Every structure is written in structure tokens, then in C-alpha cells.
N, C-alpha and C positions, 0 to 999 in steps of 0.2 A: 693614776688619775683617770677617771672615765671621761670620754669626750664630752658628755653632756654636763659635766660639772666644772667647766672652765670658769674660773673666778672672774668676776666683773671688775673692771678697773674704773677709776675715776675718769670722768669724761676727758679732762685735761690730759691725763696720762695716756688714755686709750688712743687719742687721736694721733699722737706722734708715732707710736709703734706701728700703726697700720700704714701710715704714709711712707715711712722708710721701707717698710716691707715691700711696697710696690716697686721700688727701684731695684731692679735685678742686675744692672750692669752700669759701667761707667758712662756709656753713651746715653743711656736712658734710665732714669731713676725709677721707671715704673713698668719694666718688662715683666713677662710672666714669671711666676715663682718656679723654682726647680721642682721636678717631679719627686714624689716620695722615694722612689727607688734610687734616684740620683743623689738625693740628700742623704739617705741612709748609707749609700756606698761611700760618700765622702767622710761621714762620721766614723763608720765602722772600719774603713781601711787603715785609719791611723791607730786603731786599737789592736787590730789583729791582722796578720798577713793572710789569713784564710777567711774568706767571706763566703757564706752559703746563702745564695739567693733562692728563695722558695716561693713558688706560686701556690695557689690553694690546692690544685691537684697534687702537687708535691707533698703538701702537708697531709692530705688524706692518705697517700701511700705510706708515709712515715708513721702515721698513727696506727697502722695495722699491727705494729709491734708493741703497742701500749699494753701494760699488764692487765688492765681492765678488760680489753677486748680478748686477750689470751684466756683469761678466766672464763669469759662468756663462751668462748669456743669449747672449752673443756666441759662446761655445764651442758651445752647442747649435745656433745658427744656422749656424756653420761646418760642423758635422757634418751637418746637414740638407742643406747645399749639396753635400756629398759624394755624396749619393744621386743628384742630377742628373748629377754627373760620372761616377758608375759606370754609369749607364744611357745615357750619350751614345753615339751612333753614330760610329765613327771616320771621319775624312775620307778620301776617296780620294786616291790618289797620281797626280799628272800629271807626265809626263816629256816633254821636248822636246830633240831633238838636231839640230844644224845644222852642216853641213860642206861641203867641196868635193870632188867626185870627178873623177878623170881616167881615161880609158879606157886599158887595157893596150896596145891597138894603136891607133895614131893619136894625133892631138893633141886629140881632143874632151875637153872638160871643162865642168862646170857644177855649181851648188850641189846638195847632197843634204840631205834632212831626214827626221826620223822623230818621230812623235808617239805617245805611249802613255798609256793610262789604266788604273790598277789599282784595283780595289775589293776591300778585305779582307772576308772572311766568317768568319774564325775567331772573332771576338768574339761571334758568335751563341751558340755553345755555352757561353761563359764568362759571358755577360751575367747570367743568372739568379742564380748564386752570388755574383757581385760585387754585384749589387743587394741581395741578402739581407745580405751583409757590411756594406754601407754603411748599411742600415737598422739593423742591430744596433749599429754604431758610434754612430749617432744616439741609439739607445736608451740606450747606455752613457753618452753625454754628458748626456742628460736625467736619468738616474738619479743620476749624480754631482752634477749641479746641485741635485737635490732633497736629496741628502745634505749638500751644502754649505749649503743653505738651512736644513736642520734644525739643523746645528751652529751657524750664525749665530743663529738664533732661540733656541736653548738658551742661548747666551751672553747674549743680550738678556734672556731670562727671568731669568737670574741677576742681571744688573744691575738689572732692574726690581724684583725682590723684595728685593734688598739695599737699594735705595733706599727701598722701603716700610718695611723694617725700621728703617732709620736714622731715617726720619720718625717712626715710632712711638716709638723710643727717645728722640728729642729731646722729643717731647710728654710722655713719662713724666717725663723729667728736669726739664722746665719746671714741671710740676705739683709735683714733689718740691721744687724750689727755693722755690716759692711757699709750700708748706706748712711747710717747714723754717724759712723766715723768720717765718711765723706762730707756730710753736712758740718760736722765739727771742724774739719779743716777749712771749710769755706768760711765759717763764722770767725775762726781765729784769724784768717787772712784779712777779713774785712775789719776786724777789731784793730789789727796792726796798722792798717791803712787809715784808720780813723773814720771809716764809713758808718760804723754802728757803735753803740755804747759798749764798754768793756764788760758790763754785767751779762751780756748775752752769751759770752763764752762759757762761764760756769753753768748756765742753764742747759746748754746742749751737751756739755760734758757729763752732767748729772744724768741726762737721758741715756747717754751712751753707757754709763755704769749700770743703770737699771736694766737695760736690754741685755748687756753682757751677763749680768747675774741670772737673768731669766734663761738665757741660752745654756748656761752651765747647769742650771736645775733641770732643764728639759733634756740635756744630754744624759744626766744621771737617770732620769725616768726611762729614757730610751734604752739604755743599757740594761736596766732591770727588766723591761719588756722582752728584750732579746734573750736574756738569760732564762726568763720564765718559759718562753716558747721552746727554747732549746732543751730545757729539762723535760718538758712534756713529750718532746719528740725524740728524746735520748740522743741528741746531737752532742758530739764531743765538745768539751768546754773550751778547746782552743780554736773553735770556729765561731764566727760572728754571723748570726742569723739575720737575714734581711728579707723583708716582705716585698716581693716583686709584683706589685699591683698598682693600678692607677686608681687612686682614691676618688678622683673627680669623675670617673666613668660610672654614672648612675645606672642602677639596674632597672629593667622593665618591671612595672607593677602589674601583676595579673589581676583580672577582675575578680570580684568576690566569688562568683559561682565557679569559676575555673579553679580558684584556690581551694574551695570546699570540695570539689570533685577530686582533686589530687590528694587531699588529706584523707578523704573517705577510702580511697584505694590504697594508700601507702602508709597511713599512720599506724605505727606498731602498737599503740595503746588499744586500737580497735581490734587488731589481730590477737592481742593478749586476751581481750574480753571474749572474743569469739571462740578461741581455743579453750578457755576455761568453761564456757557453756557446753562445748562438746565433751569436755572431760567429765563434767557433772552428769550429762546425759548418759554417758557410758557407765558411770558409777550406778546410776539408777537401774539400768538394764542388768548390770552385774549383780546387784542386790536382789533383784527379782529372780534372776536365774538361780540364785543360791537356795531358793525354796524347792528346786527340783531335786528329788531323791538322788543321792550319790551312790553309784554302783561300783563294785570291784569284783573282778574275776579271780578265783583262787584255784590253784592246782596243788595236790599234795601226794606224797608217797610215804607210807607207814610200814615199818618193819618191827613188829612186836614179838613177844615170847610165843604167843599162841596163834598169831595171825600176821598176814601181810595184806596191805590194802593200798590202793591208789584211786584217785578220782579228781573231780572238779567240783567247785562250789561257787556260790555268788553271795556277796554281802551287800546289804542295802541300808543306807542311813535314812530312816523314816522321820520326817519332820512332824512329830506328834506334839511335843511340848512347845515348840517355837516355830512360827512361820516367818520369822525375820521381819516382822512388821515395823519394829522400831527403826532398824537400819534403813529400810525402804523409805519410811517417812522422812528420816533425816536426809537421805540422798535427794528425795524430791524437793524438800525445802531448800537445799543448797542449789539445786538446779533452778528453782524459781528466783532465788537471790542472784544467781549468776546472770540470768536473763535481765533482771532489773538493773544490775550493775552495768551490763553491756549498753543498755539504753542511756544510763547516766553518763557513761564514758563517751558515747556518741555526742551527747549534748555538750559535754565539756570540750571535746575536740572542736566541734563546730564553733562554739563561742570563742575559743582561743584563736582559731583561724580567722574569724571575722575581726577580732581585735588586732591580730598581727597584720592582716591585710590593710586595715585602716591606718595603723601606725606606719607601715611601709609607704603607703601612698602619701600620707601627710609629710613624712620625713623627706621623701624624694621631691615633693613640691617645694618644700622650704629650702632644701639644698640647691635646687635648680634656680630659685629666685635669688639666693645669695650669690651663686656662681655667675649667673648671666645678667643680673640687674644691679644688685647693690654694690658688689665689689668693683665692677667697671666704673660705676659712677663715682665711687670714692676715689678710685685711681685718678680719674680726670680732675677732680677737685684738688687733690693733693699735688698733682703734677702742675696745675695752674698756679697754686700758691707758691710752690718751690721756685718756679721760673720767675714769678713776680718778685720774690725775695732776692733772687740772684741779680735782678735788674735794679734793686734798690727801691722798689715801689711798695714794699710791705715789711712789717716788723717780723721778728722771729717767732713770737708767741702764736700768731695765726698759723704759721707754717708748722710749728710743733703740734698745734691743735689739729690741723688737717692730717698730719702723719698719724697721730693717735687714732683719729677717726677711721683712717684706712686700715690700720692694724686691727682695730676692733672689728671691722667688717670682715677682714680675712680670718681672724680668729673664729668668729661666729660661723663663717662659711666652712672652715675646716671642721668645726664641731658638727654642723648640719650634715656635711658629707659623710663623716664617720658614723653619725647616728643613723643616717639613711642606709648605709651599708649594714650596720648591725641589725636594724629592724627588718630589712629585707632578707638578711641571712636567716633570721629566726623564722620568717615566713617560708623560706626555702627548706629549712630543716623540718618544719611541720608537714611540708608537702613531699618529703623524702628526697629532696635534691641534695646531692653531696658536693656539687661544684657550682660556683657562682654563675 
């Protein structure tokens, strides 16, 4: 379940869950909730004796062994090998003829032979543009591998922060179950002493069952998140992955111009577009050089019936019928298209960064308001209502309502925190940042 898709509860239901959530200990019902890492450790330790705590830099290091990144590295190596192939000197051509000659007059006959060696020279004119094209192809492969790496790391960021969110949610629900059970015992004691009506005991017991069911469902989702991240990172199935991160530590939001400057210098899509433009430019030069006459040097030795000869020759490919105009025009059109594509890519990157920066800023502002303003106020209200009930000055339903209101606030706060981390992670990925 994505953090942004937390289902909304009926107001009466919501208020109780958050009130109980605020109470984190027997002395105070509204102490701070456990950190995500602590909550995850408590859940995971019971499932597996081996717990693997991972920070984001740990995830980046483990991701280096992912098959997609390995395939990208091989593609880059293949493209770089093409540079050596483009600059290689072509081999000379060796020809040998052997036959038997007979004189036109008389019966004289004997073997005849001819040896010839041809050295092509036409490659000299085309070698420069071909090398440039090969280098540009390697740059394209490298830039595409960086784009693939960014996409992979962005997917891992999403998995990582979703896992942190689920850990925090499980911790919140564990605290809620414990405090709801405490409230249930208080209500049952007051029912036994005749202080309140007997109908109040089933009400709070129903709330306890609801919260317990939600905790069980959250635990199932948490284990699925752990398994998914473990598979992506090729972690052994007998180890439980835990995200070691503070979900409430909100990232700094760069201003728009700073984010745009980082993206212009680091976005692999722009590097791909620039490399493709260089590739097409080299192709244009190569096609134009192809109109230069191609030369070959030739040396020969001939041994015939009535003569022996040796010497040198030269052969020239003269472009009489075709001046390569069609291929030149096609290469020039591709170059123009690559230039326009680079402009379009730059516009798309800038638009994406502007949107990502705005989303990051809005999410951080919302998360900070929930964390610093809404949740503390909900805690104070719920704490007051619970103390009032313990003194016999309030009914149970207002207490349940206050608890649900607090739970709803903390749910929305967790959701806002996780969304802020995801939005800012996307902005960091666009700017080429691999670590939070």
C-alpha cells in the first residue's frame, strides 16, 4: 500500500486509534512513538534470528550487483571496444596465381606464377569521423547506463522509504494495541465497581479487536516490503531486512534554480541527447569524406613463359556515378533531428525538475505542520480526555473519539512524512544525488 493511499476512517473510528497511539508507556499514555528502526527491529526479531539493518548508502552498495546494472556495464564495455575497431588499420590484400603456360610456337611449356600485394589507403580519410562516431556511441551507452542506474535507484528509494513507512506504522499500531488494552482493563475495572455502565466494556473491547486486526494486516504488509527489498538486493531469504532511517527527519528543499542547475549538469537524459548529437555530426562528416577517391597501392611479381616482371601500381575508386548525396542528406537530416530532440529533452528535464521541486517543498511543509503542530495538539486533547475519564468526569465515547482523532492525526502525519521523503528522493534522483 502506498503511503499516499491510507484509507480514511469514520470520524468516530479514527479518533480512538490516534488517542491510544499517543500513549507510549504505562506512566504516560502519550509519550513519543517508537522510531521506525526500533519498531521494525521488534517485529523482525521474532520472525528471524538474522536481522540486516540497511541505511540508504548500504542499499546503493548492494544495488551494484543488480543484473540490470551488470548488463549496462557490459553494454558500455562493448561500445568502448567499438572505438578500437573503428581506429583499426585494415589488413593488406595478398594475391597469388599459379598456372602452366605453353608457347604459341613450339612445344615449350612450364609453370607460371604471379604474386601481388595491395595496401588500401582510403581508410585514412574516413578514420577520424569514424573514431568520433565510435566515441560518441560509447558516450551514448555510458549516458544510457547512468539513466538506467538512476531509474533503478529511484525504484529502490521507493521500496526503501515504503519499508520505513510500514515499520513506523507497525510501531504506531503496536503502541495503540498496548494502550487500548490498558484502557480496556480500566473500563472493565470501573464496570466491576459499578462506576460506569456495563455497555462500555464491549465498546472498548470492539475497539481493541479492530486495532489488533489492523496491526496483523500491517505486519503482513511489512513482511512483504521486507521480502521485496531483499529480492532486489539479492539478500539471503533467511535474513530480515530493516530500513535504518529516521522517517521524521525531513530533508532540506533546494530552491528552484539550484535544483535546475544540478539537473542540467547531472541529468543523464541530457548527456544521452548530447552524445547522440555528436554521433550524428560524426556520421555527417564520415559520409562527406566517403566522396573522396579511395586509393590503394599495389606491388606485384610475375614469372611467365617468355618474361619475368615486377613493379608497383595504384588503384583509384573514382566517384563518377554517385557522389553519396543521398546518404549525406540523410545524415544531415538526422543531425538536425538530434539537435531538436536535445532541445526537447532539455525542456522536459526542466519541467520535470520544477514539478519535483514544488512537490518536495509542498510535501515537506505539510509533513512539518503535521509533525510539529497537529499531532502535538491532538495528543494534548486526548491526554486531557483520558485523565478526565479516569477521574470519572467524562463518558467513554468522548475518550474513544479523542483517541481516534489522535490516531487519525498520526496516520496522516506518517503519510505526509513518507510522501515528503519520496518526493524529495525523486528530486535528488533528478539532480544526480545517490544518497539522502
